[in-house]
C-alpha positions as CSV (number, residue, x, y, z in Angstrom):
1,M,135.1,84.6,196.2
2,K,137.0,87.5,197.9
3,K,137.1,90.7,195.8
4,D,140.4,91.2,194.0
5,S,141.5,94.7,194.8
6,Y,143.9,94.7,191.9
7,L,140.9,95.0,189.6
8,D,139.9,98.3,191.1
9,N,140.1,101.1,188.5
10,W,141.3,98.5,186.0
11,E,140.8,100.9,183.1
12,T,143.8,102.9,184.4
13,K,146.2,100.0,184.5
14,P,148.2,99.5,181.2
15,H,148.5,95.7,181.3
16,L,144.8,95.1,182.0
17,S,142.0,94.9,179.5
18,K,138.6,93.3,179.4
19,E,136.8,91.1,176.9
20,G,133.1,90.6,177.9
21,E,133.3,89.5,181.5
22,T,136.9,88.2,181.3
23,F,139.8,90.3,182.5
24,L,143.1,90.0,180.5
25,Y,146.6,90.7,181.7
26,N,149.1,91.1,178.9
27,E,146.4,89.7,176.6
28,R,146.2,86.5,178.5
29,Q,143.5,85.4,181.0
30,Y,144.0,87.2,184.3
31,V,144.3,85.0,187.4
32,P,142.7,86.4,190.6
33,S,145.2,86.9,193.4
34,T,143.5,84.2,195.6
35,L,144.1,81.5,192.8
36,Q,147.6,82.5,191.6
37,E,149.7,80.3,193.7
38,Q,147.3,77.3,193.4
39,L,147.4,77.5,189.6
40,V,151.2,77.7,189.5
41,R,151.4,74.8,191.8
42,E,149.1,72.7,189.6
43,I,151.1,73.5,186.5
44,H,154.4,72.8,188.2
45,E,153.3,69.5,189.8
46,H,151.3,68.1,186.8
47,P,152.7,64.6,185.9
48,L,153.3,65.6,182.3
49,H,155.3,68.7,183.3
50,G,157.7,66.9,185.6
51,H,158.4,69.5,188.4
52,Q,160.5,71.5,185.9
53,G,162.2,74.8,186.8
54,V,161.1,78.4,186.9
55,G,161.7,79.1,183.2
56,K,159.7,76.2,181.8
57,T,156.9,76.6,184.4
58,I,156.5,80.3,183.6
59,N,156.4,79.5,179.9
60,R,153.6,76.9,180.5
61,L,151.7,79.4,182.6
62,R,151.9,82.2,180.1
63,R,150.6,80.1,177.3
64,S,147.1,80.9,178.6
65,Y,147.3,82.9,181.9
66,D,149.2,85.8,183.5
67,F,149.1,88.2,186.4
68,P,151.4,90.8,188.1
69,E,154.8,89.5,189.3
70,S,153.9,86.0,187.9
71,R,157.6,85.1,187.6
72,K,158.1,85.9,191.3
73,T,155.2,83.7,192.3
74,V,156.5,80.8,190.2
75,Q,160.0,81.2,191.7
76,Q,158.4,81.0,195.2
77,V,156.4,77.9,194.4
78,V,159.4,76.1,192.9
79,D,161.6,77.1,195.8
80,K,159.1,75.7,198.3
81,C,158.5,72.5,196.4
82,D,159.5,69.6,198.7
83,I,159.7,67.1,195.9
84,C,162.0,69.3,193.9
85,R,164.4,69.8,196.8
86,K,164.6,66.0,197.4
87,A,164.7,65.0,193.7
88,K,167.2,67.6,192.5
89,A,169.8,67.2,195.2
90,A,173.3,66.5,193.8
91,R,174.0,62.8,193.9
92,H,177.5,62.8,192.4
93,A,180.8,64.4,192.5
94,P,181.2,67.5,190.4
95,Y,181.6,66.7,186.7
96,G,184.8,67.5,184.8
97,E,184.7,70.0,182.0
98,L,182.4,68.9,179.2
99,Q,184.0,68.5,175.8
100,P,181.8,70.1,173.1
101,I,181.0,68.0,170.0
102,P,180.5,69.9,166.7
103,P,176.8,69.9,165.7
104,P,175.8,67.7,162.7
105,E,174.4,69.1,159.5
106,R,171.1,67.1,159.5
107,A,168.8,65.3,161.9
108,W,169.9,61.8,162.9
109,Q,173.3,62.1,161.4
110,T,174.9,61.9,164.8
111,V,173.3,59.7,167.5
112,T,174.3,59.3,171.1
113,M,173.5,56.2,173.2
114,D,173.8,55.7,176.9
115,F,172.2,53.6,179.7
116,I,170.6,54.4,183.0
117,V,171.1,51.2,185.1
118,K,170.6,49.7,188.5
119,L,166.9,50.7,188.6
120,P,164.4,48.8,190.7
121,K,162.8,46.1,188.5
122,S,159.6,47.3,186.9
123,K,156.9,45.4,184.9
124,E,155.5,46.6,181.6
125,P,151.7,46.5,182.1
126,M,150.8,45.2,178.6
127,T,153.4,42.5,178.0
128,G,154.4,41.7,181.6
129,A,158.1,42.1,180.6
130,I,160.3,43.1,183.4
131,Y,163.1,45.8,183.1
132,D,165.8,47.2,185.3
133,S,167.4,49.8,183.0
134,I,166.7,52.5,180.4
135,L,168.4,52.8,177.0
136,V,168.6,56.5,176.1
137,I,169.0,57.4,172.4
138,V,169.4,61.0,171.4
139,D,169.6,62.8,168.0
140,K,172.5,65.3,168.4
141,L,170.9,68.0,166.2
142,T,167.3,68.1,167.2
143,K,167.8,66.7,170.7
144,Y,164.9,64.3,170.2
145,A,165.3,61.4,172.6
146,Y,164.0,57.9,173.0
147,Y,163.8,56.4,176.5
148,I,163.5,52.6,176.1
149,P,163.0,50.2,179.0
150,Y,165.9,47.8,178.9
151,M,167.5,44.9,180.7
152,E,171.1,45.3,182.0
153,S,171.8,41.7,181.2
154,S,171.1,42.2,177.4
155,D,174.0,41.5,175.1
156,A,175.4,43.4,172.1
157,K,173.1,41.6,169.7
158,D,170.1,42.7,171.7
159,L,171.4,46.3,171.6
160,A,171.9,46.0,167.8
161,Y,168.3,44.9,167.4
162,M,167.0,47.9,169.4
163,F,169.3,50.2,167.5
164,F,168.0,49.1,164.1
165,K,164.4,49.1,165.3
166,T,164.5,52.5,166.9
167,V,167.0,54.5,164.9
168,V,167.6,52.9,161.5
169,A,164.0,51.8,160.7
170,Q,162.7,55.2,161.7
171,H,165.4,57.7,160.6
172,G,168.0,55.8,158.4
173,L,171.6,55.0,159.2
174,P,173.5,57.7,161.1
175,T,177.1,58.5,160.2
176,K,178.4,58.7,163.7
177,L,177.4,57.1,167.0
178,I,178.7,58.4,170.3
179,S,178.7,56.4,173.5
180,D,180.6,55.7,176.6
181,R,183.0,52.7,177.0
182,D,180.4,50.2,178.1
183,K,181.4,46.6,177.3
184,L,178.6,46.4,174.7
185,F,180.0,49.3,172.7
186,T,183.5,48.0,172.9
187,S,182.6,44.4,172.0
188,N,184.0,42.9,168.8
189,F,180.4,42.3,167.6
190,W,179.5,46.0,168.0
191,K,182.8,47.2,166.4
192,C,182.2,44.9,163.4
193,L,178.6,46.1,163.1
194,M,179.7,49.7,163.0
195,E,182.4,49.0,160.5
196,T,180.0,47.0,158.2
197,M,177.4,49.8,158.4
198,K,180.1,52.4,157.9
199,I,179.1,54.3,161.1
200,K,181.9,56.1,162.8
201,Q,182.1,55.2,166.5
202,G,182.9,57.9,169.0
203,L,183.8,56.7,172.5
204,S,184.2,59.0,175.5
205,T,187.6,59.2,177.1
206,A,188.4,57.4,180.3
207,F,188.9,60.7,182.1
208,H,185.9,62.4,180.7
209,P,183.1,59.9,180.4
210,Q,180.7,62.7,180.4
211,S,182.1,64.2,177.3
212,D,178.7,64.0,175.6
213,G,177.1,66.6,177.8
214,Q,173.7,66.6,176.0
215,T,173.0,63.0,176.8
216,E,174.2,63.5,180.4
217,I,171.8,66.3,180.9
218,L,168.9,64.5,179.4
219,N,169.7,61.5,181.7
220,Q,169.7,63.8,184.7
221,V,166.3,65.3,183.7
222,L,164.8,61.8,183.2
223,E,166.0,60.6,186.5
224,Q,164.6,63.7,188.2
225,Y,161.2,63.2,186.6
226,L,161.1,59.5,187.5
227,R,162.1,60.2,191.1
228,S,159.3,62.8,191.3
229,Y,156.5,60.5,190.1
230,V,157.3,56.8,190.8
231,N,155.3,55.2,193.5
232,Y,156.8,54.4,197.0
233,R,157.9,51.0,195.9
234,Q,159.7,52.6,192.8
235,D,158.5,49.7,190.6
236,D,156.2,51.5,188.3
237,W,158.8,53.6,186.4
238,V,158.2,51.7,183.1
239,Y,154.8,53.2,183.0
240,K,156.0,56.7,183.9
241,D,158.7,56.3,181.3
242,V,156.0,56.3,178.6
243,T,154.7,59.7,179.7
244,T,158.3,61.0,179.9
245,Q,158.5,60.6,176.1
246,S,156.0,63.4,175.7
247,K,157.6,65.9,178.0
248,L,161.4,65.7,177.8
249,R,162.0,67.9,174.7
250,F,164.7,70.5,174.7
């Protein structure tokens, strides 16, 4: 390996130290200059990291490694990433002003639900079930999210089953549920269910369907991750959706 000139006279450099044969920079393992960009690229492109931005990439790097001007190197790698440029391009008109929702007092007190629809059909490898949508359920306080493969043709009863299985069985009844004005959420069945369970239903307004900004942002990040990693036929996103559960935490 080519000699790293930065290590010359390392004793005089305030950020450098040495433990045995290992050099440390800011008390993390020092990365030689010839390997810095390669390491950053591997961290940024790892399937469980999802081509995230500069801030989260530098945080992952600095859990174990560091080197001079590491943020600058991360910025350069992210800026040059072809997948990021393609995946993160704006695909919609500018959103209107987001209407903030007061934070709840406890976890799973307020829940948001939304759909990502019109996806290519994808088969779940274990059951063989085929899906074309994703149901997104988010706890308003902790921002913990469930991404559930779904069928757009499902009715309000199917949605109720998934709601009880995912939210109620795991976390108890919420006091408020926020959604858009999808026909499932405005159906008589769903309205009666909310009234019976004493769950206050919050519907976004017609002119600000993105009023729940948190879920909107999570949906965008999920879509970005799937676009970065699905195969060229785009029919394996159900499998990728499973790995997404482990990484999309805010």
